[in-house]
C-alpha positions as CSV (number, residue, x, y, z in Angstrom):
1,M,108.7,108.1,100.6
2,A,110.6,108.2,103.8
3,Q,107.9,109.3,106.1
4,G,105.4,106.8,104.5
5,N,107.8,104.1,105.0
6,L,107.7,103.0,101.5
7,P,110.2,100.1,101.0
8,V,112.4,101.4,98.7
9,V,114.9,99.5,96.4
10,R,118.2,100.7,95.5
11,D,120.4,98.9,92.8
12,A,122.7,100.6,90.1
13,E,122.2,97.4,87.9
14,I,118.3,97.1,88.0
15,E,118.0,101.0,87.9
16,A,120.2,101.5,85.0
17,L,118.1,98.7,83.5
18,V,114.8,100.2,83.9
19,R,115.6,103.9,83.0
20,D,116.9,102.1,79.8
21,Y,113.2,100.8,79.1
22,A,111.9,104.0,80.2
23,R,113.9,106.2,78.2
24,P,112.3,105.9,74.4
25,I,108.9,106.0,76.0
26,L,109.5,108.9,78.0
27,K,110.9,110.9,74.7
28,V,107.9,109.9,72.4
29,S,105.5,111.0,75.3
30,G,106.9,114.4,75.6
31,L,108.2,113.5,79.3
32,S,112.4,112.9,78.5
33,K,113.0,116.4,79.9
34,S,110.1,116.5,82.8
35,G,112.5,115.1,85.8
36,I,110.7,111.9,85.7
37,D,112.2,109.5,88.4
38,I,111.8,106.0,88.5
39,I,111.3,104.1,91.9
40,L,111.7,100.7,92.6
41,V,109.7,99.1,95.6
42,N,110.0,96.0,97.4
43,D,106.8,94.7,97.1
44,T,105.6,91.2,95.6
45,R,102.8,92.1,93.7
46,F,102.3,92.9,90.1
47,N,101.8,96.4,90.1
48,A,103.0,100.1,89.1
49,F,101.5,103.7,89.8
50,V,102.6,107.1,89.5
51,A,102.9,110.0,92.0
52,G,103.8,113.4,90.9
53,R,106.7,113.3,88.5
54,R,107.8,109.9,90.1
55,M,107.0,106.1,88.7
56,F,106.9,103.3,91.3
57,I,107.5,100.2,89.8
58,N,107.4,96.8,92.4
59,T,110.0,94.6,92.4
60,G,107.0,91.8,91.7
61,A,106.2,93.0,88.5
62,L,110.0,92.9,87.3
63,L,110.1,89.2,89.1
64,Q,107.3,88.1,87.0
65,S,107.6,89.7,83.7
66,E,109.0,87.0,81.5
67,T,110.3,89.7,78.9
68,P,111.5,93.3,78.5
69,N,108.2,94.0,76.6
70,E,106.2,93.4,79.2
71,I,107.5,96.1,81.7
72,I,108.0,98.4,78.8
73,G,104.4,98.5,78.3
74,V,103.7,99.3,82.1
75,I,106.0,101.9,81.7
76,A,104.4,103.2,78.4
77,H,100.8,102.9,80.6
78,E,102.2,105.1,83.4
79,A,103.7,107.7,80.9
80,G,100.2,108.0,79.7
81,H,98.8,108.6,83.1
82,I,101.5,111.5,83.4
83,A,101.7,113.0,80.2
84,G,97.9,113.1,80.0
85,G,97.7,114.8,83.2
86,H,95.4,112.5,85.0
87,Q,96.8,113.1,88.6
88,E,96.1,116.7,88.4
89,R,92.7,116.0,87.0
90,L,91.9,113.3,89.5
91,R,92.4,115.6,92.5
92,D,89.7,118.0,90.7
93,Q,87.3,114.9,90.4
94,L,88.1,114.0,94.0
95,A,87.2,117.9,94.9
96,R,84.0,117.5,92.9
97,A,82.8,114.1,94.4
98,Q,83.4,115.6,97.9
99,T,81.4,118.3,97.3
100,M,78.5,116.5,95.8
101,A,78.8,114.0,99.1
102,V,78.7,117.0,101.1
103,V,75.6,118.6,99.4
104,A,73.6,115.4,99.4
105,G,74.5,115.1,102.9
106,L,73.3,118.7,103.9
107,L,70.0,118.1,101.7
108,G,69.8,114.9,103.3
109,I,69.8,116.3,106.7
110,G,67.5,119.1,105.7
111,A,64.9,116.4,104.8
112,V,65.3,114.5,108.1
113,V,64.8,117.8,109.9
114,A,61.9,118.8,107.9
115,G,60.5,115.2,108.7
116,A,60.9,115.4,112.3
117,A,59.5,118.9,112.3
118,A,56.3,117.7,110.1
119,N,56.4,114.4,112.4
120,S,56.5,112.6,109.3
121,K,58.7,109.2,108.9
122,E,58.3,109.2,105.4
123,I,60.2,112.4,104.7
124,A,62.6,111.7,107.3
125,Q,63.5,108.3,105.8
126,A,63.7,109.8,102.4
127,G,66.2,112.2,103.8
128,G,68.4,109.6,105.0
129,G,68.2,107.6,102.0
130,L,69.1,111.1,100.0
131,A,72.2,111.5,102.3
132,A,73.3,108.0,101.7
133,G,72.5,107.7,98.1
134,G,74.3,110.6,97.2
135,G,77.4,109.8,98.5
136,E,77.2,106.5,96.5
137,F,76.5,108.1,93.8
138,A,79.4,110.6,94.0
139,R,82.0,107.5,94.9
140,R,80.6,105.9,91.5
141,G,81.0,108.9,89.3
142,L,84.6,109.3,90.8
143,L,85.3,105.3,89.8
144,G,83.9,105.6,86.3
145,Y,86.3,108.6,85.8
146,Q,89.0,106.6,87.1
147,R,87.9,103.8,84.7
148,S,88.0,106.3,81.6
149,E,91.7,107.4,82.7
150,E,92.8,104.1,82.6
151,T,91.6,103.2,79.1
152,T,92.9,106.5,77.8
153,A,96.3,105.7,79.5
154,D,96.0,102.2,77.7
155,R,95.6,103.6,74.4
156,S,98.4,106.3,75.1
157,A,100.6,103.2,75.7
158,I,99.9,101.8,72.2
159,T,100.6,105.2,70.7
160,Y,104.1,105.2,72.6
161,L,104.9,101.6,71.7
162,E,104.1,102.1,68.1
163,A,106.0,105.1,68.0
164,T,109.3,103.5,69.5
165,G,109.1,100.3,67.1
166,Q,107.7,98.3,69.9
167,S,105.3,95.3,70.7
168,S,102.1,95.8,72.0
169,K,102.0,92.0,72.9
170,G,103.5,92.4,76.5
171,M,101.0,94.5,77.6
172,L,97.9,92.2,76.4
173,K,100.0,89.5,78.4
174,T,100.2,91.5,81.5
175,F,96.4,91.9,81.2
176,Q,95.7,88.6,80.6
177,R,97.7,87.7,83.5
178,F,95.4,90.0,85.8
179,Q,92.3,88.1,84.3
180,N,93.8,84.7,85.3
181,A,94.5,85.9,88.6
182,L,90.9,86.8,89.2
183,S,89.6,83.7,87.6
184,L,91.7,81.5,89.8
185,S,90.4,83.9,93.1
186,G,86.8,83.0,92.1
187,S,86.0,86.3,92.9
188,R,82.9,87.9,91.8
189,V,83.4,91.8,91.0
190,D,80.9,94.7,90.3
191,P,82.9,96.3,87.0
192,Y,81.0,99.5,88.6
193,Q,82.5,99.2,92.0
194,V,86.4,99.1,90.9
195,S,88.9,102.0,89.8
196,H,90.3,100.1,86.6
197,P,88.2,98.3,83.8
198,M,88.1,94.6,83.7
199,P,91.1,92.8,82.3
200,R,88.9,91.1,79.7
201,E,87.6,94.8,78.7
202,R,90.9,96.1,78.4
203,I,92.1,93.2,76.2
204,A,89.4,93.5,73.8
205,N,89.6,97.2,73.8
206,L,93.2,97.1,72.5
207,E,93.6,93.4,70.8
208,E,92.7,94.5,67.5
209,L,94.5,97.7,67.6
210,A,97.7,96.0,69.0
211,K,97.5,93.4,66.5
212,R,97.1,95.7,63.3
213,S,100.5,97.0,64.2
214,P,103.4,95.8,62.0
215,N,105.4,95.6,65.2
216,Y,103.2,93.0,67.0
217,D,105.7,90.0,66.8
218,R,108.7,91.7,67.1
219,T,110.7,90.3,70.1
220,D,113.2,92.0,72.4
221,S,117.0,91.6,71.5
222,P,118.8,88.6,73.0
223,T,120.7,91.3,74.8
224,L,118.3,93.0,76.5
225,Q,116.5,89.6,77.3
226,Q,119.7,88.5,78.6
227,R,120.0,91.5,81.3
228,H,116.4,91.3,81.9
229,D,116.7,88.1,83.3
230,M,119.9,88.6,85.2
231,M,117.5,91.4,87.0
232,R,115.0,88.9,87.6
233,A,117.7,86.4,89.1
234,K,118.9,89.2,91.6
235,I,115.4,89.8,92.6
236,A,114.7,86.2,93.0
237,V,117.4,85.9,95.3
238,Y,117.1,88.8,97.3
239,T,113.3,88.5,98.0
240,Q,112.6,84.8,97.7
241,G,115.9,82.8,98.9
242,Q,118.8,80.8,98.2
243,S,117.2,78.3,95.5
244,A,114.7,81.1,94.0
245,A,116.9,81.7,91.0
246,A,117.7,78.3,90.3
247,R,113.7,77.7,90.3
248,L,113.3,80.4,87.8
249,F,116.0,79.6,85.4
250,R,115.6,75.6,85.8
251,K,115.1,75.3,82.0
252,N,118.4,76.8,81.5
253,P,120.9,76.0,84.0
254,Q,123.8,76.6,82.8
255,G,123.0,80.2,81.1
256,L,124.4,83.4,82.7
257,P,121.2,84.5,84.4
258,A,121.3,81.2,86.3
259,Q,125.2,81.4,87.1
260,Y,124.6,85.0,88.1
261,G,121.9,84.0,90.6
262,D,123.9,80.9,91.6
263,A,126.9,83.4,92.4
264,M,124.4,85.7,94.3
265,A,123.4,83.0,96.4
266,T,126.4,81.6,97.3
267,Y,127.4,85.3,98.3
268,M,124.6,85.5,100.7
269,Y,124.0,82.0,102.0
270,G,127.3,80.2,101.4
271,N,131.1,80.4,101.5
272,P,132.8,83.5,100.4
273,R,135.5,81.4,98.5
274,S,133.3,79.7,96.4
275,A,131.1,82.9,96.0
276,L,134.5,84.5,94.9
277,G,135.1,81.8,92.3
278,K,131.7,82.1,90.5
279,A,132.0,85.8,90.3
280,D,135.4,85.3,88.4
281,A,134.1,83.2,86.1
282,L,131.1,85.7,85.6
283,I,133.9,88.4,85.0
284,K,135.2,85.8,82.4
285,A,132.4,85.4,80.7
286,Q,131.9,89.6,80.7
287,P,134.9,91.5,81.6
288,N,133.1,95.1,80.8
289,N,130.0,94.3,83.1
290,P,130.1,96.6,86.0
291,Y,127.7,94.5,87.9
292,F,129.9,91.5,87.9
293,H,132.7,93.5,89.5
294,E,130.3,95.2,92.2
295,L,129.4,91.7,93.3
296,R,132.8,90.8,93.2
297,G,133.3,93.8,95.7
298,D,130.4,92.6,98.0
299,I,131.8,89.2,98.2
300,L,135.3,90.7,99.1
301,M,133.9,93.2,101.9
302,K,132.0,89.9,103.1
303,A,135.3,88.1,103.5
304,N,136.8,90.9,105.1
305,R,138.9,91.8,102.8
306,P,138.1,95.3,101.8
307,A,141.4,96.6,100.4
308,D,140.9,94.1,97.7
309,A,137.2,95.1,97.6
310,V,138.3,98.7,96.7
311,G,139.9,97.3,93.9
312,A,136.7,95.2,92.6
313,Y,134.4,98.7,93.1
314,T,137.1,100.9,91.6
315,T,136.7,98.7,88.5
316,A,132.7,98.9,88.4
317,V,132.8,102.6,88.9
318,R,135.2,102.9,85.6
319,L,133.0,100.4,83.8
320,D,129.6,102.0,84.5
321,P,128.1,103.7,81.7
322,V,125.3,105.3,83.6
323,K,127.7,106.8,86.3
324,S,125.2,105.7,89.3
325,G,125.8,107.2,92.6
326,I,125.3,104.0,94.2
327,L,128.7,102.5,92.9
328,P,131.1,105.1,94.3
329,I,129.1,105.0,97.6
330,S,130.0,101.3,97.8
331,L,133.4,102.2,97.0
332,G,133.6,104.6,99.6
333,Q,132.4,102.2,101.9
334,A,135.4,100.0,101.6
335,L,137.8,102.7,101.7
336,I,136.2,103.4,105.3
337,A,136.9,100.0,106.2
338,V,140.2,100.2,105.0
339,G,140.8,102.9,107.5
340,D,144.2,104.5,106.9
341,P,143.9,108.4,106.4
342,A,144.6,108.4,102.8
343,S,142.0,105.7,102.3
344,L,139.4,107.6,104.6
345,K,140.4,111.0,102.6
346,Q,139.6,109.1,99.3
347,A,136.3,107.8,100.9
348,V,135.1,111.1,101.5
349,A,135.9,112.2,97.9
350,E,134.3,109.3,96.4
351,I,131.0,109.3,98.5
352,K,130.5,113.1,97.8
353,K,130.8,112.1,94.2
354,G,128.2,109.7,94.5
355,L,125.9,112.1,96.2
356,Q,126.3,114.7,93.8
357,R,124.5,112.1,91.3
358,D,122.3,110.8,94.0
359,R,121.5,113.6,96.1
360,E,118.7,111.8,98.3
361,N,120.5,108.4,99.0
362,S,120.4,108.6,102.9
363,S,122.7,105.8,103.5
364,G,125.6,107.7,101.4
365,Y,125.2,110.5,104.2
366,R,125.7,107.8,106.9
367,Y,128.8,106.6,105.2
368,L,130.2,110.0,104.4
369,A,129.7,110.9,108.2
370,Q,131.7,107.8,109.4
371,A,134.5,109.1,107.3
372,Y,134.6,112.2,108.5
373,G,134.4,111.1,111.9
374,Q,137.2,109.0,111.8
375,L,139.3,112.1,110.4
376,G,138.4,113.8,113.5
377,E,136.3,116.4,111.1
378,I,133.3,116.4,113.5
379,P,131.4,119.5,112.1
380,E,131.4,117.7,108.6
381,A,130.3,114.7,110.4
382,E,127.1,115.9,112.1
383,L,126.1,117.7,109.0
384,A,126.6,114.6,106.8
385,T,124.3,112.8,109.6
386,A,122.0,115.7,109.6
387,E,121.7,115.4,105.8
388,G,121.2,111.4,106.1
389,H,118.5,112.0,108.7
390,F,116.9,114.7,106.3
391,Y,116.5,112.4,103.3
392,R,115.3,109.7,105.4
393,G,112.5,112.0,106.5
394,A,113.8,112.0,110.0
395,Y,113.2,116.0,110.1
396,K,113.5,116.0,113.9
397,D,116.7,114.3,114.2
398,A,117.9,116.3,111.3
399,K,117.5,119.7,112.8
400,I,119.0,118.4,116.2
401,F,122.5,117.5,114.3
402,A,122.4,120.4,111.9
403,A,122.0,122.8,115.0
404,R,125.1,120.9,116.6
405,A,127.1,121.1,113.3
406,Q,126.2,125.0,113.0
407,Q,128.1,125.8,116.2
408,R,130.9,124.5,115.1
409,F,131.1,126.2,111.5
410,K,132.0,129.6,111.0
411,R,129.1,131.9,110.6
412,G,128.1,132.5,107.0
413,A,130.2,129.1,105.7
414,P,128.8,126.9,103.3
415,G,128.3,123.8,105.5
416,W,126.6,126.8,108.3
417,V,124.1,128.0,105.5
418,R,123.5,124.3,104.8
419,A,122.7,123.6,108.1
420,Q,120.6,126.6,108.6
421,D,118.4,125.5,105.7
422,I,117.4,122.1,107.4
423,I,116.9,123.9,110.7
424,N,114.8,126.3,108.5
425,Y,112.5,123.5,106.9
426,K,109.1,123.3,107.5
427,M,108.0,119.5,108.0
428,P,105.0,118.6,105.9
429,G,101.9,118.9,107.8
430,K,103.2,121.7,110.1
431,K,101.7,125.0,109.7
432,K,104.1,127.8,109.3
């Protein structure tokens, strides 16, 4: 992800909510013990995709979905791809298509050569057509295969939603959204030249099956809907500007999601004192919401009050039901800003706790290196810097800092061994 410059979003609240959406789906699909990671991507388009054991969901999909059920339907569809082993089979189909295209090309070249030898333009032209047509035939075959897998994943999603007692209405609404977007664009699409079935076709294939379910008219719980709306408020403010949340919830401006969006907008674009008052009002409404305390900590950090921020983040960490690695790292950052030796030592402990839960958090290693550096523990600081570069995909820099750290560690010590692991790492695409 780091090497591909994929704009990954890290947020404890959103990640916890999406995992709650996915948990029952992964269980009934047999994937709950398969180490599935869900990655948030900063992209405004309504899209999701899978790669290996990772499921990627765009923030645009989260923002545009009006109910949890819509996103749960998306997750169920992507789970269908993973459970069905579609990626592995797609690789086989790609290899087959490439082989077909190569064979067709060779046959075409052979015909061109034969035509030239026989001084026959007709045979040579036929050979050129065979080469081009063979490649197109292979491409259409591959697209047809992908469309069939999409249909299979749709039906698997219906099965998972039914097994978990959830409605398929959100899936149909998503396909209707795609159909409306296609209609508004005025584009004419050849259904045989795309990798997904046409939205109208998908709706027709699933609508009768979905409506037969006793769960079809079941709605999300008010608590889950509120969490969903607060997530949308957060994404709107961070991606669309100061007034985005107010526009999103203009029909209910006094609701908690609208207030949450207003507090975040004030934090990002307004006065910290005013933002703090709004965060305190949120905490009064939901004292045990860890993310309201997290927001309070963010505001206090912006107001240059790190000692007070430590208290807010400590409460957020304590209340966090899923034990996210992000919140302890935020607490560690505040402790670093306090700056005395006791706070710095506590910062190291908190950040390491966060990294144990979230090993690939490259920002966490940067803060860990800062804390170690201020404590004068230079080998540990350089190793933490190496780890940060490593998880960002900057392998060359990681190796440089690992080598520097290793020179300061006793040979065979845990830090020395970890540095050696980084030094020995074979970068992707490099020959061994």
